[in-house]
N, C-alpha and C positions, 0 to 999 in steps of 0.2 A: 504493500500500500504506500510505502514511503521509503526514503533514505534520509540520513542526517546530513545536513550541509554545514551547520555550525551550532555550537552549544556553549552557553556560559551560565553563571548562577542566576541570571534573570530571565533568559528566554532560550528557546531552541528554534532554529530555522530548519525546516524540512523541505525536501523535494516531494510534493504530493503527486502521486501517479494519476494519470488520467483515468476516469471512470470510477474514482473513489470519492464518496461523499464525505464532507466534513462532519456530517451528522450521521447517526446510525440509520441505515435503511435496510430493506429486505435482502439486499444482495451482498452487503459487506458488514463485517464486524465494525464496531465503533472505532474510528481513527484515533481520536484523542486518547482513550485509555490505552490503545496499543502503543502510541508514542510515549506516554508516561511510563508504561512498563519497560519499554526498551531503554529509556535513559535513566531509569531507577528513581523516579520521583512519584509522589502520591497522585499528583494531578497536573495537567497542563490546561491552560486557559485560552480559549479562542478569542482573538482580538480583531480579526478580520476574516473574510470568507473567500473561498474560491468555488466556482461552479463545479459540479461533478465532472463535467467534460474537460475542465481546465487542469493542466498539470503545472508544476513549478513551485516557486518559493511561497511557503506559508509560514508566517511568524506566529509562534505560540509562546505565551508567557508561562513561567514555571512557579509563579506566586501570585496571590491576589493583588499585592502591591504593584508588582511589575505589570500585571494586567491593567490596572488602573492607569499607570503611566503611559503604556503603549496605546491603550484605547483612547486616551486623551490626545495623543499625537495624531492618531487616525482621524478623530473627530475634528481636530483643528487643521487637518490636511497638511501636516508637517512631515508626513512620510511620503516620499516619492515612490510611485509604483510604475513599472514599465512592463508591457506585455508584447509578445509576438503573436501575430495572427496571420493565417494563410487563407487566401481565397482563390477560387478558380476563375473569378470574373473581374474584369478591369473596373476600377472605381471611377466615378464621375470626376473626381479630383485626386491627385496623387499625394497631396499633403494638405494640412490645414487644421481647422478647429471645428468640431461638430458640437453644436449647442442646441438643446431643446428639452422641454419637459417630457417625461415618460409616463405612459398610461398603460394599464393592464389590457392585454388583448385576449385572445382565446387560448384555451388549453395551457394556461400558465405562461404564455408568451407576453412580451411587452412591445410597445410601439413608441416611436419618437414623434413628438408633436412639434408644431411650429411655434407654439407659445413658449415663453421663457420666464414663468413665474418662479419656479424652483428647478432650474434646468440641470440636466446632466451635461458635463463638459468633458470632451475628449479631444486631445491633440494627437495628431498622427503624422507619420511620414511613411513612404513606401518605396520599394524597389522591385524590379522583376524577380520573380521567384522560380523561374525555370518552367518550361513546358506550358507557357501561357498563364502561369499563376502569378499572383501578386503577394509579396511578403510585406506585412505592416509592422511597424514599431509604434505602439500606442501608449500614451500616458493619460490615464483618467485622472481628472482633478476632483471628481466626485466619486461616490461609492454606491451608485445605483445598481439594483439587480439587473443582470444581463447587459450592463451598460455598453461594453465594447461590442458585444454580439449585435446589439440593436444599432449601434452607431455604424458598424460596417455594412449592415444590411441597408441602412438609410442612404449610403452612397453607392449602392448597387453591387456590393461585394460581400454577400453572406459568406460566413466562414465554411471552409471544407469540413464535412462531417457534422455540421450543425443542422440537424433536420428540423429543429424548431423554427429556424429562420430561412429555410430554403437552400441550405448549402448542399453541395454534392456529397453523395455517400462516400465514406472512407473508413480507414481502420481506426480512426479516433476523431474527436473534435479538435480542430487545429487552433487552439488558443493556449498560450503558455505564459505563466507568470515569470518573467525573465529577469527583472531587476527590482531591488529594494534599496533605498538609501534614506537614512534619518540620523539625526543628532539628538542625544538625550543623556540624562543622568538619572540614576535611580535613588540617589540620596543627596542631601545638601552638601555632604562632606566629600563627594566625588566630583571630579572634573567632568565636563561634557565630553562625550565620546562620539565620534562619527562612525557609523556602521554602513558598509556598502556591500551588497551582494549581487552577483550576476551569475545566472545559471542557464546555459544553453539547453534546449530540449534534448532529451535522450530517448524519447518514445515517439514513434511515428515515422513511417517510411517516406513521407513526402516533404519533410522539412529540408529546405536548401541550406547550403553553407551560409553563415552569417558574415557580413562585411566587417572588416577590422574596425571601422569607425563606429560600429554599434556596440563594441565591447564595453564602453562606458556611456550608457544611454543618456545619463543626466547631462552630458556635454552636448548632446544632440537635440534634446527636447527639454527646455527649461520650464 
């Protein structure tokens, strides 16, 4: 279900495999208790979420205090998140900012609206992904459900393997949590520390090679 990317006394960063729910469902044992047992702690705390189809970096706190600190950073949008996405269809624009309110659609799906009362905001850039595909690097500034999946559909590029939003069938849904960066301290007597993580995808036969300039995504999309 996962592999360990990094661990310290306050949090653990895992590579969540695609097809694994962050909550217990009918198909998988609960992810969080499995991580806690693996690293030898009583409990880990969920401070953000990844969709079941999404692989990649998931940050889990190892104490209630750390969970409060990290949840506060997510709430104030001080944690930078970057995702890789792959589509078989060319977008209407190759880079830019996608902004709009999101509303519930049918069968648990969501749709992007033209209104901007409480909008989802996603900045992206893209390059050719081989064999007519398009590879996207996305930075969501907000944390709406299905945000990137809906944003990509809105520009004509539903993600490969994302049957909710009209993507072509594939061995997996091609969305990957690729980068995390944040600065924080967990007590007043500690200095602030900068944490940066980048994790290329390891599951999925269609992912292309990543360009060197994407190795530090925070320099590419601010």
